[in-house]
VOTISE-708875 format. One record per atom (N, C-alpha, C, O): residue in one letter; x, y, z. Coordinates in steps of 0.2 Angstrom, whole numbers, plus 5000, padded with zeros to 4 digits. Each point is the difference from the previous one (the first is absolute). Layout:
N
AXYZ...
//
This chain:
548
M511355994792M499550024995M500450044995M500450045001N499549944992N500450044996N499650014994N500149964996V499650105003V499550024996V500350054995V500250055002L499749934991L500250064995L499350034997L499749974996A500250095006A499650054999A499950024993A500550034997S499049954999S500050024994S499350044998S500050034994G499649965011G499250034997G499749954996G499550014997T500849935002T499649954996T499849945003T499849954997G500250055009G499949935004G499250005002G499849975005G499850054991G499250005001G499850055005G500350035004V499049984995V499850055005V499849985006V499749945000N500450105005N499949985007N499450045001N499950065002G499449904997G499450025000G499850045007G499750065000V500449905005V499850035007V500350075001V499750045003A501049964996A500450075001A499650054995A499750055002L500249934992L499750044996L499350035001L499950064999G499749905005G499450025001G500050055006G499650055000V500849935005V500250045006V500250074997V499750055002F500849964994F500350064997F499550044996F500050065000I499649904997I499450054995I499550025006I499850064999F500049905006F499650035005F500250065003F499650045001F501149975001F500350065003F500050064995F499850055002F500449934992F500150054994F499250034999F499950065000L499749905000L499350034999L499850045006L499850064999A500349915007A499850045006A500350084999A499750065002V501049944996V500350075000V499850044994V500050065000T499849904995T499750044994T499450045002T499850064999V499849895005V499350045002V500250065005V499650065000M501049935005M500050055005M500350064996M499950065001G500649934993G500250054996G499550054997G500150065000F499349914997F499450044998F499650035005F499850064999L500149915006L499750035005L500350065004L499650035003A501149974996A500450055004A499850074997A500250055003A499549954991A499950074997A499550035006A500050065001R499549905002R499550035004R500350015007R499750045004W500949934998W500350005007W500150085002W500450024997R499450015007R500250065002R500050044995R500550044999K499049974996K500150044993K499950065002K499650025005A500850034991A499950085001A499550024997A499749964995E500050115006E499450024996E500250024993E499649994995N501150035004N500250014994N500649964998N500650005002D499149934993D500649954998D500350034995D500349954997Q499750115000Q500350004994Q500650055002Q500050064997S500549925007S500650035001S500549965001S499949945003L500750084996L500549955002L500249985007L500249955002D499650105002D499950005008D499649945001D500249965004E499350024993E499649965001E500149924998E500149955003W500150064989W500249934997W500649985002W500249945003G500350114996G500749985001G500250005007G500549965000L499250065005L500250015006L499549985006L500150005006G499449974991G499549975005G499750055004G499749995005G500250074993G499750065003G500450025006G499850035004R500949954996R500450035005R499849995007R500150035005S499549914995S499649985007S500349945004S499649985005F500849994994F500349945003F500350005006F500550045001G499249935004G500349995007G500649965000G500249984995T500050005012T500649985002T499949924997T500449994996W499149975005W500049934999W499949994992W500449954997V499250105000V500049994993V500650024995V500249974995T500250095008T500650014998T500649955001T500550004997W499449965008W500449955001W500049954995W500549984997F498849995003F499949944996F500250034992F500249964996L499650105003L500250024993L500750024999L500249994994L500250025010L500750014998L500449935001L500549994997G499249975007G500349935001G499849964993G500449954998G499050064999G499849984995G500350034993G500049984994D500350075008D500450044994D500649985000D500249984994L500250025012L500849985001L500149934999L500549994996Y499249975006Y500149935001Y499649954996Y499449985001T500850024992T499649984994T500149934999T500449975004A499350004991A500049934997A500850004998A500249945001Y500250104997Y500750004998Y500349995007Y500449965000T499550075005T500449985006T499849945002T500549965001F498950014999F499849935002F500449954997F500249955003V499850074990V500349944996V500850014999V500449965002A499850104997A500750014998A500550005006A500649975000V499250065007V500550015005V500249925002V500649995000P498949965001P500349945001P500249964994P500449965001A499550064993A500349974994A500850025000A500549964999A499650115003A500750025000A500449965005A500649994999I499149995008I500349965005I500049934997I500549975002Y499150004994Y500049944997Y500550004995Y500249944998A500150104999A500450014995A500850015002A500549974997A499550085008A500750025002A500150015006A500550025002G499049965003G500250005007G499850055004G499550044998A500949995007A499950055004A500050074997A499850055004A500549964990A500050064995A499350025001A499850065000G499849904999G499250014998G499750045007G499650045000F500749965005F499850025006F500050095001F499850035004F500549994990F500150075000F499350045001F500050055003A499549924995A499450035000A499750015007A499650045001V500649935004V499850005007V500450065004V499650045003P501049974997P500250065002P499950064997P499950045004Y500049974990Y499750064996Y499350015002Y499850065000T499849905002T499350015001T500050025008T499550035002I501049975002I500250015006I500250085000I499950055004L500749964991L500250075001L499650054997L500150065001V499449924995V499550044996V499550045005V499950064999Y499949915007Y499550045003Y500350065004Y499650055001P501049955003P500250055003P500150064994P499950055002L500349934992L500250054995L499250034998L500050065000I499549915000I499350034997I499850035006I499650054999F500549945007F499750035006F500250084999F499650045001T501149964997T500250075000T499750054994T500050065001F499949914994F499750044994F499249994998F499750054997L500149905004L499449994996L499450045004L499550024997P500549995010P499550055004P500150074996P499550044999R501049985000R500150074997R499750004992R499750054999L500549894997L499650004994L499249995000L499750034996W500249955009W499249995001W499750075000W499650024997S500750025008S499850065003S500050054993S499550024998V501149994999V500150044995V499449994993V499850044997S500149905004S499749964993S499250025002S499650014995H500349995011H499250015001H499950075001H499450025000K501150025002K499950075000K499950034993K499650054999H500849934996H499950024993H499749954995H500050014994G499749945009G499649954994G500549964996G499849974995Y500850025008Y500449964995Y499849945000Y499949975005V500149994989V499849944999V500549954999V500049945001T500650094997T500649964998T500750035002T500050065001T500549905000T500750035002T500250054995T500350055002S499549954991S500150054995S499750065002S500350054999D499149965004D499650055000D500450045007D500150064999F500149915006F500450035004F500750034997F500150065001V500249914996V500750014997V499950074997V500350055001R499149954994R499850064995R499850065005R500250064999G499549935006G499950055005G500550035005G500050055003R500549904997R500550025005R500650044997R500350045003F499749934991F500650034995F499950054996F500450034997G498949975001G499850044994G500349974994G500150044995S499949905004S500349974994S499649954996S500149945002K499650064993K499749964997K500449954996K499749944999G500950085000G500549944997G500149955006G499949954999L500450085006L500249955006L499349965001L500149935000S499350095001S499349965001S499949954994S499849955001L500550084993L499949954994L500549955002L499749944999A500950065002A500549965000A499849945007A500149945000V499650095005V499849955006V499449974997V500049945001A499550084995A499449974999A500249934994A499849955000V500750084996V500149944994V500449955003V499949944999T500550075006T500449965004T499649955004T500149944999G499450085004G499449965004G499749964996G499949945000I499950104994I499649944995I500449944997I499949945000L500750094998L500449944998L500349955006L500249944998A499850085006A500249955006A499549965002A500149945003T499250094996T499549965002T499849944996T499849955002M500350064991M499849964995M500249925002M499649965001P501150034999P500249945001P499849965006P500049945001Y499850115004Y499849975006Y499249985000Y499949965004I499850074993I499349974998I500049944997I499749955002A500850044992A500149954997A500249935005A499749954999L500850065006L500249955004L499349985004L500049945000Q499650105001Q499349985004Q499749944996Q499849955002L500150074991L499849954995L500449945000L499749955001V500950064999V500549935000V499849965007V500149945000G499750105005G499949965006G499449964999G499949945003I499650084994I499449984999I500049924996I499849955001Q500750084993Q500149954995Q500549945003Q499949944998A500550075006A500349945005A499649975003A500249945000V499250075003V499549975004V499649954994V499949945001L499950094995L499749984994L500349934997L499749954999D501050065000D500449954997D500049945004D499949944998V500150085009V500249935005V499349975001V500049945001M499450104998M499449965001M499849974993M499449965000G501050044995G499949974995G499750024994G499949964994I499850115007I499750034994I500350044997I499750044997G501049975003G500450044995G500049974994G500150044995G499949895004G500049974993G500849984999G500450025003G499649934993G500849984999G500250044994G499850054998P500949935001P500450044994P499750004994P500250044996D499449925002D499749994993D499250035000D499750014995T500150015011T499350045001T500050064996T500550044999N498949974998N499950074996N500150055004N499750005005W500650054994W500150065004W499550045004W500050025005F499449984990F499450025003F499749965005F499850035005I500149924994I499849955005I500549995007I499749995006K500950024993K500449995005K500050065004K500149995006D499950074991D499950065004D499350035001D499950065003L499649904996L499450015001L499850025007L499750055002P500549915003P499850015007P500350075003P499750045004L500949974993L500350065002L499750074997L500050065003L499749924990L499750064998L499350015003L499850065001I499949895001I499350015004I500150045007I499650045002A501149945002A500150035007A500150074998A499750045003F500749974992F500150084998F499450044998F500050065002A499549914994A499550044998A499550015006A499650055001V500449905004V499550015006V500450065005V499650045003L501149964997L500550055003L499750064997L499850055004A500349964990A500050074996A499350025001A499950065001A499549904999A499450025001A499850045007A499850055000Y500349905005Y499850045008Y500550055001Y499950055004T500749954994T500550065000T499650074997T499950055004Y500049944990Y499650054996Y499550035003Y499950065000S499649895003S499450025004S500150025007S499750055002S500749925002S500150025007S500650055001S500050025006G500549984990G500650045002G500449975006G500149945000L500150105005L500549975005L499649965006L500249965004R499150064995R499649975005R500049925000R499949975005A500150004988A500049934999A500649975004A499949965004P500850054994P500549975003P500050025007P500449965003A499350095000A500150015006A499449965004A500249995006L499349984992L499549955003L500349934999L500049965004I500350034989I500349934999I500549985004I500149945002A500450125000A500649995005A499849965006A500549975003F498950045000F499949975006F500049924999F500449965003V499250014991V500149944999V500749984998V500249955003K500150084993K500749984998K500549995006K500249945001D499950115003D500349995006D499949955004D500449965002G498950035001G499849955004G500349924996G500349965003L499450044991L500349944997L500749985000L500349955002I500150114996I500749995001I500349985007I500449955001Y499350095003Y500349985008Y499849935002Y500449975003L499050014995L499849935001L500449954998L500249965004V500050044989V500449964996V500650005003V500349945002I500050115000I500750015003I500149965007I500549975001V499050045004V499949975006V499949934999V500449975004V499350004992V499949934999V500649974998V500349965002A500050084992A500649974996A500550005005A500449955000I499750095004I500750015004I499949945005I500649985003I498950004999I499949955006I499949944996I500449955002Y499250034994Y499849944996Y500649974996Y500249945000I500150104996I500549974995I500549985003I500249944999P500250105006P500649975004P499749935003P500449955000I499150055003I499749935003I500249954996I500449955002K499250054990K500149954996K500749994998K500249955000L500250104999L500649994999L500649995005L500649994998G499350005009G500349975004G500450065005G500549985003G499150084997G500350055003G500650054997G500249994994F499950065009F500450054997F500749985001F500350034995D499949935009D500849975000D500049964993D500550014996D499149955003D500049964992D499950054995D500449994995I499350065005I499850044994I500850055000I500250004994F500050025010F500750044999F500549964999F500450024996A499749915006A500449954999A500049994991A500549994997K498850005001K500049974993K500250074996K500350004995A499450065007A500250054996A500850034999A500350024996G499949965011G500850014999G500349964996G500550024996D499449925003D500349954995D499850024994D500549994996A499050035002A499750024993A500450064998A500150004994F500150045010F500350064998F500749995000F500450044996A499949915007A500749995000A500249964994A500649994998Q498949994997Q500249974994Q500150054995Q499850054999T500749924996T500350054996T499450024994T499749954997N500350115001N499550024995N500550004993N500550044999P499249904997P500550004993P500050064996P500550004995A499150045005A500050074996A500650045003A500250044996T500049965009T500450055004T500649965004T500550035002D499549914999D500549955003D500150045007D500550015002K499050015001K500050035007K499549975004K499549974996P500450035010P499549975003P499350034998P499950064999R499549905001R499450034998R499850065005R499650044998G500649965009G499750075003G500249975008G500449955000A499450085005A500250005007A499650025005A499650054999L500449925006L499550015006L500250075003L499550025003A501050014996A500250065002A500450044994A500449974997P499450105002P500450034994P500749985001P500250005006A500349994988A500650005000A500350075001A499650055001E501149955000E500350075001E500050044995E500050065000A500049914993A500150034994A499350034998A499950054996G499549935007G499450024999G499750045005G499450015001Q501150025003Q499650045006Q499950074998Q499550035002W500949994994W499950074998W499350014995W499750055000T500249894996T499450004996T499549995004T499550034998Y500449925008Y499550015005Y499850065003Y499450015000A501250025003A499850065003A499750064995A499550035002T500849994993T499850054995T499449974999T499650055000L500149894997L499549994998L499450015005L499450024998A500749965008A499550015006A499950085001A499450035000L501250015000L499950075000L499750044995L499550045002G500749944992G499750024994G499349994999G499650044997S500249905005S499249984999S499650045006S499450014999A500950005006A499650025006A499950084998A499550025001L501050024996L500050064998L499450014994L499750055000A500349904995A499650004994A499349985001A499650024996L500149955010L499549965000L499450065000L499550004996F500650055008F499450055000F500150054996F499650055000M501049954996M499950044994M499549994994M499850044996Y499949895005Y499649974995Y499450045001Y499850015006P499950014987P499350035001P499549975003P499650035002H500449894998H499449975003H500150015009H499550005003S501150004999S500150015007S499650075002S499650015004I500750044992I499750075001I499350005000I499750035005T500049944990T499250004999T499649985006T499650035003A500749904999A499749985006A500150045007A499650005004T500950044995T500250055007T499550054999T499750015005L500350024989L499550065000L499349995001L499650055001S500249894998S499349985001S499749995008S499549995001S501050035003S499950005007S499750075002S500150064998K499549935008K499650065001K500450045005K499850065000S500649925004S500550055004S500749995000S500249954997R500250095005R500849995001R500149955006R500549965001D499050055003D500149945006D500049924997D500349965002V499250034993V500049954997V500649974997V500249955001I500150104995I500749974999I500549995004I500449964998R499650075007R500550005006R499949935004R500549965001R498950025000R499849935002R500249944996R500249955003N499650074990N500249944996N500849984999N500249955000T500250115001T500849985000T500149965006T500549965000T499150055004T500249965008T499749934999T500349955003I499150034993I499749934999I500249974995I500049935000L500250104995L500249974994L500649955000L500149964996P500450055009P500549955001P499749935001P500349955000L499150045002L499749945001L500049954993L500049935000Y500150114994Y500049964994Y500849984999Y500149954996S500350085008S500749984998S500149935004S500549974998L499150025008L500049945003L499749944994L500249954999M499350074999M499649954995M500649994995M500249944998L500150125000L500549994994L500549945001L500149954997G500250065011G500649965002G499749925000G500449964997L499050035005L499849945000L499949974993L500149944998L499750114998L499849984993L500749984995L500049954996A500650095006A500649984997A500249925002A500249964996L499650025011L500349945001L499649944995L500249945000L499350074997L499749964995L500549994994L499949954997G500650085002G500449994995G500549935002G500149954996F500150065011F500449945002F499649945000F500349954999M499050045003M499549965000M499949964993M499849945000A500350114995A499949974993A500549954999A499949944999I500850085002I500549964999I500149945004I500249954998A499550055009A500049955004A499549944998A500049945001A499450094995A499549964998A500249974993A499649964997G500950065000G500349974994G499750034993G500049974995I499650095007I499850034994I500450024995I500550045001K499449944992K500450014995K499650044994K499649974996V500750095003V499550044995V500450034995V500650025002E499249994991E500450034995E500050085001E500450044998N499149975004N499950085003N499950015007N499449985003G501150055001G500150015006G499350035003G499749995006Q500050064990Q499350025003Q499549965001Q499550015003L500649924994L499449955002L500249965006L499649955002A500950065002A500349965005A499450005005A499849945002I500050125001I499550005005I499449975000I499749965004P500050074988P499349974999P500149925000P499549975002Q501050014996Q500149934999Q500149965007Q499849945000L500550095004L500149985007L499350005004L499849955003F499950104996F499350005002F499549944998F499649975004E500550034989E499649944998E500249935002E499649955000D501050045002D500349935001D499849995007D499949945002M500150115002M500050005008M499349995003M499849965004F499750094993F499550015003F499549964997F500149974995P499350015008P499449974998P499750054994P500150065001D499649904994D499950054995D499650065001D500150054996W499349945010W499550065001W500550065002W499950054998F500649935007F500550065002F500350024996F500150075000T500249894994T500450034994T499650054998T500350054998G499049945001G499650054997G500050065003G500050064997V500049945009V500150075005V500750034999V500050065000A500549915000A500650034999A500150024993A500250064999F499549914995F500050034994F499750065001F500350064999A499149945003A499550065000A500450065005A499850054999A500649935005A500450055004A500450044995A500150065000I500349894996I500550034995I499650034994I500250064998G499349924999G499650034996G499850075001G500050054996I499649955010I499750075003I500650055001I500150064999G500449915005G500750045001G500250034993G500550045000A499349944995A500250044994A499450054997A500250054998L499349935003L499550054997L499950075005L499950054997V500249945010V500150065003V500550054998V499850064998P500849925002P500550064998P500050014993P500250064998A499649894997A499950024993A499550075000A500150054997A499449935006A499450064999A500450075003A499950044996I500449965010I500350055002I500450044996I500050064998M500549905000M500550024995M499850034994M500250054997S499149915000S499850034994S499750075001S500050054996I499649955010I499750075001I500650055001I499950064998A500649925006A500550065002A500350024993A500150075000A500149894995A500350014994A499550044996A500250044996A499249955004A499550044996A499950075003A499950054997N500149965010N500050065004N500750054997N499950064999L500749915001L500550044998L500050024992L500250064998F499449894998F500050034993F499450055000F500150064998T499449935006T499550064999T500350065002T500150054997R500049955010R500250065003R500650044998R500050064999N500549904999N500750034999N500249994992N500550044998I499149934998I500150004993I499450034997I500150054997Y499349925003Y499550024996Y499750075002Y499950044996K500149975011K499750085002K500550055000K499950064999D500949915002D500550065000D500250014993D500250065000F499849904995F500250024994F499550004994F500150034995I499349925006I499649994994I499350045001I499850044996R499949965010R499550045001R499950035007R499649975005P500750084996P500050045007P499450025002P499950005006D499650014990D499350025003D499549945001D499450005000A500949945001A499649945001A499750005006A500350025005T499149964995T499550005005T500149945005T500349944997P499550065010P500249935005P499649934995P500249955000A499250074998A499749944996A500549984994A500249945000Q500050104996Q500449994994Q500649965004Q500149944998E500250095007E500749965002E499849935002E500449964998T499050035005T499849945003T499949944994T500049945001K499750094994K499949954993K500649994998K500149944998V500450115001V500649994997V500449955004V500249954998S499850055009S500349965004S499849925000S500349955001K499050054998K499749945000K500349954994K500349955001L499750094993L500149974994L500749995000L500249954999V500450105003V500649985001V500249955003V500549974999S499050015008S500249945004S499949944996S500349955001L499150054995L500049944995L500649984995L500149944998L500250124999L500550004996L500649975003L500449974996V499850055011V500549985003V499949925002V500549975000K498950015001K500049935001K500149964994K500349945000V499550094994V500049964993V500850004999V500249944998G500250125003G500750004999G500349945004G500549964998A499350045008A500449955004A499749934998A500449955002L499150034996L499849944997L500449984994L500249944999V499950114997V500449994993V500749985002V500349954997F499950085008F500750005003F500049925002F500549974999V499050015005V500149945003V499949934993V500449955000L499250074996L499849944995L500650014995L500149944997T500350115002T500550004994T500749995003T500449984996M499750035010M500650005002M500349945005M499549985004D501149994997D500149965004D500050035007D500250055002K499549895002K499950045008K500750025004K500050045004T500449924994T500750045004T500050074997T500250055004V499749964990V500150074997V499650055005V500250055002A499149934999A499650045004A500250025007A500050055002I500449885001I500250025006I500650065000I500050055004N500449934991N500650055000N499850064998N500350055003F499249974993F499850064999F499650035006F500050065000Q499749915005Q499850025006Q500650025004Q499950055004L500749924995L500550025004L500450074998L500250045004L499749974989L500250054996L499550065003L500250065002G499249934999G499550055002G500250025006G499950065002G500449905003G500150025006G500750045001G500050045005I500449964990I500550044998I499850074999I500350055003W499249954992W499850064997W499550045005W500150075000I499649915005I499550035004I500550025006I499850055003L500749934998L500450035006L500250064998L500250035005Q499949994988Q500350064998Q499550065002Q500150065000T499449925001T499550065002T500050015007T499750065001M500649915004M500150015006M500350085002M499750025005P500850014992P500250065001P499450065000P499950035005A499849964989A499550055000A499450005005A499750055002L500149884998L499549995004L500050015008L499750045003V500849924999V500250005008V500450075002V499850035005G500749984989G500350055001G499650085001G500150045005G499449954990G499550065001G499650015005G499850055002L500049895003L499650005006L500350035005L499750035005F501049984994F500450035006F500350074998F500150045005T500149974990T500450064998T499750024992T499849974996R500450105004R499950024993R500750024997R500150034995W500449965009W500750014997W500249974994W500350044996F499549905003F500249984992F499750034995F499450025000H501050004995H499850034995H499549954994H500249954999R499350084999R499649954996R500349974994R499949954998W500750104998W500349984995W500649955002W500149954996A500250065010A500449955003A499749935001A500349954998L499050055005L499849945001L499849974994L499949945000L499950094994L499949974994L500649974997L500049944998A500550105002A500749974997A500249945005A500249944998G499750075009G500249935004G499549944998G500349954999W499150065000W499549964998W500349964993W499949944999A500350104997A500249984993A500649965001A499949954998V500750075005V500549965001V499949935003V500349964998G499350035008G499849955003G499749954995G500249945000M499350094996M499649964996M500549974994M499949944998V500650104999V500449984995V500449945003V500049954997Y500450075008Y500549965003Y499649925001Y500249964997G499350055008G499749945001G499749964996G499949945001T499950094992T499849954995T500549974996T499849954997L500850095002L500649974997L500349955004L500249954998A499850065008A500349965004A499649945000A500349944999A499050055002A499649954999A500149964993A500149944999Y499950114996Y500149974994Y500649944999Y500049954997G500550085006G500649965000G500149935004G500549975001V498950025003V500049945005V499749944996V499450014998A501049945000A499749934997A499849965006A500350005006S499249964992S499849935004S500049944994S500150014994P499749945010P500049944996P499650004994P500149974995T499350075007T499450004995T500150074996T499650004995Q500850055007Q500050064996Q500750024999Q500449995004K499750054990K500650035000K499950085003K500550025002H499150004999H499850075002H499550005005H499649965000F500450095005F499550025004F500049925005F499449975001G501150005001G499949935003G500050015008G500049955003G500150115000G500050005006G500050075003G499950054996S500249975010S500050075003S500750015003S500150065002S500349894998S500750025003S500650004996S500049974995D500550085007D500550014995D500650035004D499950015006T500750004992T500550025003T500050075002T499850044996I500449985010I499850065003I500650054998I500649985002P499450084993P500550034998P500550025006P499750035004G501049974996G500450035006G500049935005G500649995002I499049984999I500049955006I500249934997I500449965003G499450024991G500149944997G499649945003G500049954997E499650065007E499549955003E499450004996E499850054996I499849895004I499450004997I499550035005I500049985005G499650064992G499450035004G499450014995G500050004994H499550025009H499350024997H500150074996H500250055002I499749944991I500150054996I499650055001I500250064999G499049945005G499850065000G500250045006G500050065000L500349915006L500350045005L500750044997L500150055002T500349924993T500550034997T499850064997T500350065000A499049934995A499850054996A499750065005A500050064998F499849925007F499750055005F500550045002F499950065001V500649915001V500650045004V500350054993V500250065002L499949924993L500150044995L499650074998L500250054998N499149925003N499450054999N500250055006N499950064998V500249935008V500050045005V500650064999V500050065000V500649904998V500650044999V499850064996V500150065001V499749914992V499950054995V499650055002V500150065000T499349925003T499550045003T500350055005T499850064999V500649935006V500350045005V500550054996V500150065002V500349924993V500550054997V499750044996V500250065000L499449924995L499650054996L499650055004L499950054998T499849935008T499750045004T500450065002T499750055000F500849945002F500650055002F500150054994F500050065001V500149914994V500150034992V499550054999V500150065000L499349914999L499450034998L499850065005L499950064997R500249935010R499950065005R500450054999R499850054999A500949935000A500550055000A499850054992A500050065000L499849894994L499850044995L499350045001L499850044996K499949955009K499350045002K499549984994K499650044998A500449895000A499649974996A499250005002A499850005006P499750014990P499250015004P499949935002P500149954997E499650065011E499949935003E499349994999E499849945002G499850104995G499349964999G499650035006G500350025005I499049984995I499550025006I499949945004I499849944998D500450085008D499749935006D499350025002D499950055004E499649924995E499350015001E499849975008E499450005002T501149965001T499849985006T500450055005T500450054998S499349935010S500350055004S500249955007S499849945000P500850085004P500149965005P499449965003P499949945001G499750105001G499349975004G499749944997G499849955003D500250054990D499749954996D500349935001D499649954999Y500950055003Y500449935001Y499849965008Y500249955001T499450085003T499849985006T499350005001T499749985005A499950064991A499350005000A499749935000A500249954996D499250055008D499749935001D499250024998D499850064998A499849895002A499349994999A499650065004A500149995006G499750044992G499550065005G500450064999G499750055002D500849964997D500550065000D499650054994D499849974995P500250095006P499850044993P500349984994P500649994999G499050014996G500249984993G500349944998G500349994995V499749965010V500149934999V499549964997V499450005003M500749964991M499549984996M499749935005M500449965002E498950055000E499749955004E499949934995E500150014993E499649955010E499849934996E499450034996E499850055002L500049924993L499450034996L499449985003L499949955003P499550104997P499449975003P499849944998P500049994994K499749975010K499749944997K499350004998K499550045003A500449924992A499350004996A499549985005A500149965005T499350074995T499449985004T499649934996T500149994994A499649975010A499649954996A499650034995A499750055000G500449904994G499750034994G500350044996G499750014994A500850025009A500350064996A500549974994A500349945001G499850094993G500349984995G499849944996G500349974997H499150025005H499649954994H499750034995H499749974996
//
């Protein structure tokens, strides 16, 4: 089978019908979520932006899974395997590495945040180091890194729409071509505005259920149709051995070549360190109702890594099935359309589409919370009431989505992907302040700010100098490591420079007795749990008929 996907091969009516059914179902759920376990006072960021801090183990597991394993993951990880081979598997070890890391610091962040009512990481940084400047740096970095990530969720929806045949041809009017995406965006914006974090928390059950169903069926059904895994790997190996005319080198490899091992290792480690620095990861974490919920989740979330490993194999299957696409992001949707019956293709596309809506909602809420608490309240209106904070956060969540939509509609899709890689470089630079602050007050606030600035400047300039076949600048996230000469992940190199500058300047500033700022936390705050004195409990629930 040899299919060139262009989005102009006619509309798959059955798949589209199934897709619309699931989309309408989760839309209804999104609006109904406003009434699900609703608090008495819904005019606070704790209610709208953190779901009342009330989620238990399973809700948190689905919410974090829906948050971290996105449509971008579903589409882009196997697409990377499809394009380059085993180098794309870096996503599997990094999601394995990340859970022992977060087991050490997320429970501490939950405790101190619930003790002091922190809603964002910047709230904690400001309270720990007594520095609004450092808090602002963390907030701005979080918002910048989140915007292209939201855009990529919309790219995932667009890929599915294109393969179903409703993306229009190259001569289609732009409004008609993008109308389905605009409708999906409007629905997402409406129920996020109405229901806050409860909407993606409820929809995540459907999203994850569909994804697990599609993966299990795909990993059994498609290899049977293609003659088994022996044939799949053989065909993929032959395809990767062919010379890429653009580079005069093999297209890829079933195992990373020696020259790519530094890149593979540093990309996996850097990505693992960065994942839970993203605001949406922290928002989902702080919505849980106890410290033990976080601990339990770090032990069961690796089940998603198993799913991710199976998902990555779809890239090899697309090669073996003879899928030919101009845009690699369409490879897996096209594989599903070619391999599955039309009705199940609709289920698979719904899994990808809903897999975009859940993280996009959480990301926009997280970015809005950062703006409201750490820019609006800290610098514009310090006397803002909880109701005013909530109103501003709702409006900003809409603006964030609009920005992401404009990004998708006006820029090349590869640009969106590479800007998300840049976001990963940026967000990693907040780790010394956040994770370092959870364990020690030794780092000086000015040193942390200087280290952050050095990491941001180096990472941005290094990424700017990376070219790709489609871009002169920001073409990837790997570059030569200074002093070693190997190609490695820019974010990890920038992080090392960040830490070195922070440590050296801390020694200097401490020797000069520079003012350190006031720490409003105490050691006991970092181990406090639900029920302890002063720990913020989940918000009281509304009684029947209340709030109407």
